C-alpha positions as CSV (number, residue, x, y, z in Angstrom):
1,M,-5.8,-187.4,59.6
2,N,-8.1,-190.4,59.3
3,G,-10.5,-188.6,61.7
4,V,-10.6,-185.6,59.5
5,I,-11.3,-187.6,56.4
6,K,-14.1,-189.5,58.1
7,G,-15.6,-186.2,59.3
8,I,-15.6,-184.8,55.8
9,G,-17.2,-187.9,54.4
10,F,-19.9,-187.8,57.1
11,S,-20.6,-184.2,56.3
12,L,-20.9,-184.9,52.6
13,F,-23.2,-187.9,53.4
14,I,-25.5,-185.6,55.4
15,L,-25.5,-182.9,52.7
16,G,-26.5,-185.5,50.2
17,L,-29.4,-186.6,52.3
18,V,-30.6,-183.0,52.8
19,S,-30.3,-182.3,49.0
20,G,-32.1,-185.5,48.2
21,C,-34.9,-184.7,50.5
22,G,-35.3,-181.3,48.9
23,D,-35.4,-182.7,45.4
24,S,-38.0,-185.3,46.4
25,K,-40.2,-182.7,48.0
26,G,-40.0,-180.5,44.9
27,S,-40.7,-183.4,42.6
28,K,-43.7,-184.3,44.7
29,T,-45.1,-180.8,44.6
30,T,-44.6,-180.6,40.8
31,D,-46.4,-183.9,40.4
32,E,-49.2,-182.8,42.5
33,N,-49.6,-179.6,40.4
34,V,-49.6,-181.6,37.2
35,Q,-52.1,-184.1,38.5
36,K,-54.4,-181.4,40.0
37,E,-57.5,-181.1,37.8
38,V,-59.7,-178.1,37.4
39,K,-63.1,-178.8,38.7
40,I,-65.8,-178.3,36.1
41,D,-69.4,-178.0,37.1
42,K,-71.5,-180.3,34.9
43,T,-74.6,-180.3,37.0
44,A,-77.9,-179.3,35.4
45,S,-79.3,-176.7,37.8
46,A,-80.9,-173.3,37.7
47,D,-77.9,-171.8,39.6
48,N,-75.3,-173.3,37.3
49,F,-77.2,-172.3,34.1
50,K,-77.6,-168.8,35.4
51,K,-73.8,-168.6,36.0
52,V,-73.1,-170.0,32.5
53,L,-75.5,-167.5,30.8
54,N,-74.2,-164.5,32.8
55,D,-70.7,-165.5,31.8
56,Y,-71.8,-165.6,28.1
57,Y,-73.5,-162.2,28.3
58,N,-70.5,-160.6,30.0
59,R,-68.5,-161.5,26.9
60,H,-71.3,-160.6,24.4
61,C,-72.7,-157.1,24.6
62,I,-75.7,-155.3,23.1
63,G,-73.8,-153.3,20.5
64,I,-73.7,-151.3,17.3
65,D,-72.4,-153.6,14.6
66,L,-69.7,-152.4,12.3
67,D,-68.7,-153.9,8.9
68,S,-65.1,-152.6,9.2
69,K,-62.4,-152.4,11.8
70,F,-61.3,-148.9,12.7
71,P,-59.4,-147.0,11.4
72,T,-60.9,-147.4,7.9
73,H,-61.8,-145.5,4.8
74,K,-65.2,-145.1,3.0
75,M,-65.5,-143.8,-0.5
76,T,-67.5,-140.6,-1.3
77,S,-68.4,-138.9,-4.5
78,N,-71.1,-136.8,-6.1
79,T,-73.3,-139.9,-6.1
80,I,-71.9,-141.8,-3.1
81,T,-72.4,-140.3,0.3
82,I,-71.1,-141.5,3.7
83,D,-73.5,-143.8,5.5
84,Q,-75.7,-142.0,8.0
85,K,-74.5,-144.5,10.6
86,Y,-71.0,-143.0,10.6
87,L,-72.3,-139.5,10.8
88,D,-74.4,-140.4,13.8
89,L,-71.3,-142.1,15.4
90,E,-69.4,-138.9,14.9
91,K,-72.2,-136.9,16.6
92,L,-71.9,-139.3,19.5
93,G,-68.2,-138.6,19.7
94,L,-67.2,-142.2,19.1
95,V,-65.4,-141.6,15.8
96,K,-63.8,-138.8,13.9
97,L,-64.3,-138.3,10.1
98,S,-61.9,-136.4,8.0
99,D,-61.4,-135.9,4.2
100,A,-58.9,-138.3,2.7
101,K,-57.7,-139.9,-0.5
102,F,-57.0,-143.6,-0.4
103,D,-56.4,-146.6,-2.6
104,R,-59.7,-148.4,-2.9
105,N,-57.8,-151.6,-3.9
106,E,-55.3,-151.5,-1.0
107,G,-54.3,-155.0,-0.1
108,K,-55.4,-156.4,-3.5
109,V,-53.0,-154.7,-5.9
110,G,-51.4,-157.2,-8.2
111,K,-54.0,-159.9,-7.5
112,T,-56.7,-160.9,-9.9
113,N,-60.5,-160.8,-9.5
114,M,-63.0,-163.5,-10.5
115,F,-63.0,-162.2,-14.0
116,G,-59.2,-162.4,-14.4
117,D,-58.6,-158.6,-14.2
118,V,-55.6,-157.5,-12.2
119,Y,-56.2,-155.0,-9.4
120,K,-54.3,-151.7,-9.8
121,V,-53.8,-148.7,-7.6
122,E,-56.9,-146.6,-7.8
123,M,-56.9,-143.5,-5.7
124,V,-60.4,-142.1,-4.8
125,D,-61.9,-139.4,-2.6
126,G,-63.4,-140.5,0.7
127,K,-63.5,-140.2,4.4
128,K,-61.1,-141.6,7.0
129,I,-62.9,-142.9,10.0
130,E,-61.0,-143.4,13.2
131,L,-61.7,-143.9,16.9
132,T,-61.8,-141.1,19.4
133,E,-60.7,-141.7,23.0
134,K,-64.4,-142.1,23.9
135,G,-64.8,-144.6,21.1
136,K,-61.9,-146.7,22.2
137,K,-63.5,-147.3,25.6
138,N,-66.6,-149.0,24.0
139,Y,-65.0,-150.5,20.9
140,K,-64.7,-154.3,20.6
141,L,-63.5,-156.6,17.8
142,K,-65.8,-159.4,16.7
143,E,-65.3,-162.6,14.8
144,K,-68.4,-162.8,12.6
145,L,-68.1,-162.8,8.8
146,Y,-70.0,-159.5,8.1
147,V,-69.5,-157.9,11.6
148,K,-65.9,-157.0,12.2
149,A,-66.3,-154.9,15.3
150,E,-68.9,-153.2,17.5
151,F,-69.5,-150.4,20.0
152,C,-70.8,-152.0,23.2
153,L,-73.8,-150.2,24.7
154,A,-74.9,-152.6,27.5
155,N,-74.8,-156.3,28.6
156,Y,-77.6,-158.6,29.7
157,E,-77.9,-159.8,33.2
158,I,-79.9,-163.0,34.0
159,I,-82.8,-162.4,36.3
160,A,-84.0,-166.0,36.6
161,I,-83.9,-169.4,35.0
162,T,-87.7,-170.0,34.6
163,N,-87.5,-173.6,33.3
164,Y,-85.2,-176.2,31.8
165,T,-85.4,-179.7,30.4
166,K,-83.6,-182.7,31.7
167,P,-80.3,-183.2,29.8
168,K,-80.7,-185.6,26.9
169,D,-78.6,-186.8,24.0
170,F,-79.2,-185.3,20.6
171,M,-77.1,-186.0,17.5
172,G,-74.1,-187.0,19.7
173,M,-74.4,-184.0,22.1
174,T,-76.0,-183.7,25.5
175,L,-78.4,-180.7,25.5
176,S,-80.6,-178.9,27.9
177,R,-83.2,-176.4,26.7
178,V,-83.3,-173.4,29.1
179,N,-85.9,-170.7,29.4
180,Y,-84.7,-167.5,31.2
181,T,-85.4,-163.8,31.7
182,A,-82.8,-161.1,31.6
183,K,-82.4,-157.3,31.9
184,P,-80.0,-154.8,30.5
185,S,-77.0,-153.9,32.7
186,N,-73.8,-151.9,32.4
187,V,-75.7,-149.4,30.1
188,V,-73.4,-146.7,28.8
189,P,-74.1,-143.2,30.3
190,F,-74.8,-141.7,26.9
191,I,-77.6,-144.1,25.9
192,D,-80.2,-141.3,25.7
193,E,-78.0,-139.6,23.0
194,V,-77.8,-142.9,21.1
195,A,-81.6,-143.3,21.2
196,K,-82.0,-139.9,19.6
197,M,-79.9,-140.8,16.5
198,K,-81.8,-141.9,13.5
199,S,-79.6,-144.9,12.9
200,F,-79.8,-146.2,16.5
201,N,-83.2,-145.3,18.0
202,H,-84.1,-149.0,18.2
203,F,-81.5,-149.4,21.0
204,K,-83.8,-147.5,23.4
205,D,-85.9,-150.6,23.9
206,R,-83.0,-153.0,23.7
207,T,-81.2,-151.3,26.5
208,T,-84.1,-150.7,28.8
209,K,-86.6,-153.6,28.5
210,E,-86.4,-157.1,30.1
211,I,-86.3,-160.1,27.7
212,S,-87.6,-163.6,27.9
213,K,-85.6,-166.1,25.8
214,R,-84.9,-169.8,25.3
215,V,-81.5,-171.3,24.5
216,D,-80.0,-174.8,24.1
217,L,-77.0,-175.3,26.4
218,V,-74.4,-178.0,25.4
219,L,-72.6,-180.1,27.9
220,T,-68.9,-180.4,27.1
221,E,-66.1,-182.5,28.8
222,M,-63.5,-179.7,29.0
223,K,-65.6,-176.6,29.8
224,G,-68.9,-177.9,31.2
225,W,-72.1,-176.3,29.9
226,M,-71.8,-173.8,27.0
227,H,-74.1,-171.6,25.0
228,N,-74.8,-173.4,21.7
229,K,-73.5,-170.5,19.6
230,E,-70.1,-170.7,21.3
231,F,-70.0,-174.5,20.9
232,K,-70.7,-174.2,17.2
233,R,-67.8,-171.8,16.7
234,Q,-65.2,-174.1,18.3
């Protein structure tokens, strides 16, 4: 009987050791994951700056700016006509326009304006503007005050970093001024149609010609080098 008890005790002892080893290993792995840091490239070099700017332009396209998110409504009357831009967008197959009545004070009813007048429901004639399936593929929301969205037509791709300054401190930031050349890429297949539209003919040059530009890149602790426009928004 004593032998049986001793055998059970020994088995439990071994099981405890095995379990303990497993816990220790798991804890060690977790600690290593927590302590593992993401490597951030803070070097000032043509290759790194090219990578940073390509990443920026991959997220910021050459596009048609829109002052409203879609779907939206625009008022029309005998004296007010729909903006030519929306008619051209419809010709391109990016949006669909349809007659509609809507409340021009939607979202403001019951609130007061700067003169103390209370907004009331005011139904008006207008056009409903909504995205088509083609439009959805090129539609992108934006964060600017007067630009709510856009239709992307192309991106820029960096050809070369032609020059840059040695990083230096300026008003508490480390900056490098970078000169570069870039060319349009990922151009939409219907760009020739866009260029024929009265509202958008200026996009022909923007989506075909190379550009030479200069930008200040900002060195940050958490993300490395950043385009100054993105740094200012954070």
